[in-house]
C-alpha positions as CSV (number, residue, x, y, z in Angstrom):
1,M,-80.9,-61.3,-68.3
2,R,-81.0,-57.6,-68.5
3,S,-81.8,-55.9,-65.2
4,V,-83.7,-52.7,-64.5
5,R,-80.6,-51.8,-62.5
6,E,-78.9,-51.0,-65.8
7,H,-79.0,-47.4,-66.8
8,I,-82.0,-46.6,-69.0
9,P,-81.5,-43.6,-71.3
10,V,-83.3,-40.6,-69.9
11,P,-84.9,-38.1,-72.4
12,E,-84.2,-34.4,-72.3
13,P,-86.2,-32.7,-69.5
14,L,-89.3,-30.8,-70.7
15,D,-89.6,-28.6,-67.6
16,A,-88.1,-28.0,-64.2
17,D,-90.1,-30.8,-62.5
18,E,-88.9,-33.3,-65.0
19,E,-85.3,-32.2,-64.6
20,V,-85.6,-32.9,-60.9
21,L,-87.0,-36.4,-61.7
22,N,-84.1,-37.0,-64.1
23,N,-81.6,-36.1,-61.4
24,L,-83.3,-38.3,-58.9
25,Y,-83.3,-41.2,-61.4
26,V,-79.5,-40.9,-62.0
27,N,-78.7,-40.9,-58.3
28,V,-81.3,-43.4,-56.9
29,K,-79.8,-46.9,-56.4
30,R,-82.7,-48.9,-55.2
31,R,-84.1,-51.1,-57.9
32,D,-87.8,-50.5,-57.2
33,L,-87.4,-46.7,-56.9
34,R,-85.4,-46.5,-60.2
35,A,-88.1,-48.5,-61.9
36,S,-90.9,-46.3,-60.6
37,L,-89.0,-43.1,-61.6
38,A,-88.4,-44.6,-65.1
39,F,-92.1,-45.3,-65.5
40,I,-92.9,-41.7,-64.5
41,L,-90.4,-40.3,-67.0
42,A,-91.8,-42.6,-69.7
43,L,-95.4,-41.4,-69.0
44,Q,-94.3,-37.8,-69.1
45,N,-92.9,-38.3,-72.6
46,A,-95.5,-40.7,-73.9
47,S,-96.7,-40.3,-77.4
48,L,-99.1,-42.0,-79.8
49,D,-96.0,-42.5,-82.0
50,D,-94.5,-44.8,-79.4
51,S,-94.0,-48.4,-80.6
52,G,-95.5,-49.9,-77.4
53,T,-99.0,-48.3,-77.6
54,G,-100.5,-51.4,-79.1
55,L,-103.0,-49.4,-81.1
56,S,-103.6,-49.9,-84.7
57,P,-102.7,-47.2,-87.2
58,D,-106.4,-46.6,-87.9
59,A,-107.2,-46.1,-84.2
60,I,-104.3,-43.6,-83.8
61,E,-105.6,-41.7,-86.9
62,R,-109.1,-41.5,-85.3
63,L,-107.7,-40.3,-82.0
64,R,-105.8,-37.5,-83.8
65,N,-108.6,-36.7,-86.2
66,P,-111.9,-37.6,-84.5
67,P,-114.8,-38.4,-86.9
68,D,-117.3,-35.6,-86.9
69,H,-120.3,-37.3,-88.5
70,P,-122.7,-40.1,-87.3
71,F,-121.9,-43.6,-88.4
72,S,-124.9,-45.2,-90.1
73,I,-125.5,-48.7,-91.4
74,D,-129.3,-48.3,-92.1
75,D,-128.8,-48.1,-95.9
76,D,-126.7,-51.3,-96.0
77,P,-128.7,-54.4,-94.9
78,E,-125.9,-56.8,-95.6
79,L,-123.5,-54.9,-93.3
80,K,-126.2,-54.7,-90.7
81,L,-126.7,-58.5,-90.9
82,A,-122.9,-59.1,-90.7
83,I,-122.5,-56.9,-87.6
84,R,-125.5,-58.5,-85.9
85,L,-124.1,-61.9,-86.7
86,Y,-120.7,-61.0,-85.4
87,L,-122.0,-59.6,-82.1
88,A,-124.3,-62.5,-81.5
89,L,-121.6,-65.2,-81.6
90,N,-119.9,-66.2,-78.4
91,N,-116.7,-67.2,-80.2
92,A,-116.9,-64.7,-83.1
93,D,-113.3,-64.9,-84.3
94,D,-113.7,-68.7,-85.0
95,D,-117.3,-68.9,-85.8
96,Y,-118.1,-65.8,-87.9
97,M,-116.6,-67.0,-91.2
98,K,-118.3,-70.4,-90.9
99,A,-121.6,-68.7,-90.2
100,A,-121.1,-66.2,-93.0
101,L,-120.2,-68.9,-95.5
102,A,-123.3,-70.9,-94.5
103,I,-125.6,-67.9,-94.9
104,T,-124.0,-67.1,-98.3
105,E,-124.5,-70.6,-99.5
106,Y,-128.1,-70.7,-98.2
107,E,-128.9,-67.4,-99.8
108,Y,-127.1,-68.1,-103.0
109,D,-130.0,-67.0,-105.2
110,N,-130.1,-63.6,-103.5
111,A,-126.4,-63.2,-104.0
112,I,-125.6,-62.1,-100.4
113,A,-121.9,-61.5,-99.8
114,L,-121.1,-60.8,-96.2
115,H,-118.0,-58.8,-95.2
116,S,-114.8,-60.6,-94.1
117,L,-114.0,-61.0,-90.4
118,R,-111.3,-58.4,-90.6
119,Q,-113.6,-55.8,-92.2
120,I,-116.3,-56.5,-89.6
121,K,-113.9,-56.2,-86.6
122,S,-112.6,-52.9,-88.0
123,L,-116.2,-51.5,-88.5
124,V,-117.3,-52.6,-85.1
125,S,-114.3,-50.9,-83.6
126,Q,-115.1,-47.7,-85.5
127,I,-118.8,-47.8,-84.4
128,T,-118.2,-48.6,-80.7
129,G,-114.7,-47.3,-80.1
130,V,-113.8,-50.6,-78.5
131,E,-110.4,-51.8,-79.6
132,E,-108.4,-54.3,-77.6
133,V,-104.8,-53.5,-76.8
134,K,-102.6,-56.4,-75.7
135,H,-99.4,-56.2,-73.7
136,H,-97.0,-59.0,-72.7
137,M,-97.2,-60.1,-69.0
138,C,-96.7,-61.4,-66.2
139,V,-95.3,-58.0,-65.3
140,G,-96.3,-55.4,-67.9
141,F,-93.4,-55.4,-70.4
142,T,-93.7,-51.7,-71.1
143,G,-91.6,-48.6,-70.3
144,P,-88.3,-49.6,-68.7
145,F,-89.4,-53.2,-68.9
146,E,-90.1,-53.1,-72.7
147,S,-86.8,-54.8,-73.8
148,L,-86.6,-57.4,-71.0
149,D,-86.7,-61.1,-71.8
150,H,-87.5,-62.2,-68.2
151,C,-89.9,-60.9,-65.5
152,P,-87.9,-58.6,-63.1
153,E,-90.2,-59.8,-60.3
154,C,-90.3,-63.6,-60.7
155,S,-87.5,-64.2,-63.3
156,E,-89.9,-66.3,-65.5
157,P,-89.2,-66.0,-69.2
158,R,-91.3,-63.5,-71.2
159,Y,-91.7,-65.8,-74.2
160,N,-92.8,-69.4,-74.6
161,R,-89.5,-71.2,-74.3
162,E,-90.6,-74.3,-76.3
163,E,-92.0,-72.2,-79.1
164,L,-88.9,-70.0,-79.1
165,E,-86.5,-73.0,-79.3
166,A,-88.5,-74.8,-81.9
167,T,-89.3,-72.0,-84.3
168,G,-87.5,-68.9,-83.1
169,A,-90.9,-67.1,-82.8
170,K,-91.3,-64.9,-79.8
171,V,-94.7,-65.9,-78.5
172,P,-95.6,-64.3,-75.2
173,R,-96.4,-66.7,-72.3
174,R,-99.1,-64.3,-71.1
175,Q,-100.9,-61.3,-72.3
176,F,-103.1,-58.7,-70.7
177,S,-105.8,-56.9,-72.6
178,T,-107.0,-53.3,-72.0
179,I,-109.6,-51.2,-73.8
180,P,-108.6,-47.5,-74.0
181,V,-111.4,-45.1,-73.2
182,G,-110.5,-42.3,-75.7
183,Q,-112.0,-44.0,-78.7
184,Q,-115.1,-45.0,-76.8
185,L,-115.7,-41.3,-75.9
186,Q,-115.2,-40.3,-79.5
187,A,-117.7,-43.0,-80.7
188,I,-120.3,-41.7,-78.2
189,H,-119.7,-38.1,-79.5
190,R,-120.6,-39.2,-83.1
191,S,-124.3,-39.4,-82.3
192,L,-126.5,-36.6,-81.2
193,E,-127.9,-38.7,-78.3
194,G,-124.5,-39.7,-77.1
195,A,-123.1,-36.1,-77.3
196,L,-126.0,-34.8,-75.3
197,A,-125.7,-37.7,-72.7
198,L,-122.0,-36.7,-72.1
199,Q,-123.1,-33.2,-71.3
200,Y,-125.8,-34.3,-68.8
201,Q,-124.0,-32.7,-65.8
202,N,-123.5,-29.4,-67.5
203,I,-127.1,-29.3,-68.7
204,Q,-128.6,-30.2,-65.3
205,T,-126.4,-27.8,-63.3
């Protein structure tokens, strides 16, 4: 098992403060302090290009080049129906395609062709800015823990042992979901009402 006690490559310092942190990291011996300093250094050098962001290429592109026009589905009744259907289902990932197929068969004479689940999820993400990011747990396997195969706190394996031995697939035992706020703010800015709402404090004061 790899330990966080091992030396983690430290990037070149960007400024005097970071150089101080680098020097501290090299000399600190306590495991918990080294891990904390390694996370601080990783955050200082974080980039959307990092492999561990968990964001899709489309989401990263929108963060770098925010859409500057409202998103409208008013002129596409089939898309509006598909989105309403997706949002109304409690278990959308499993039930959407079944419901879409049933509607398509029922409305065969009207030739309704609903979007695929992947298309709808992408469109809903664009409209709302809500995109789930998953990271392996129990401890967050990011930063200095990204390459570990066991939890540095409880020593439990990162991946499902039975699945790994049977198929070789690295299936995480646990995952934690987060929803970044940046895309949601961008989505709000795409409408006039949302943009004005975000400026409420400035307008009132």
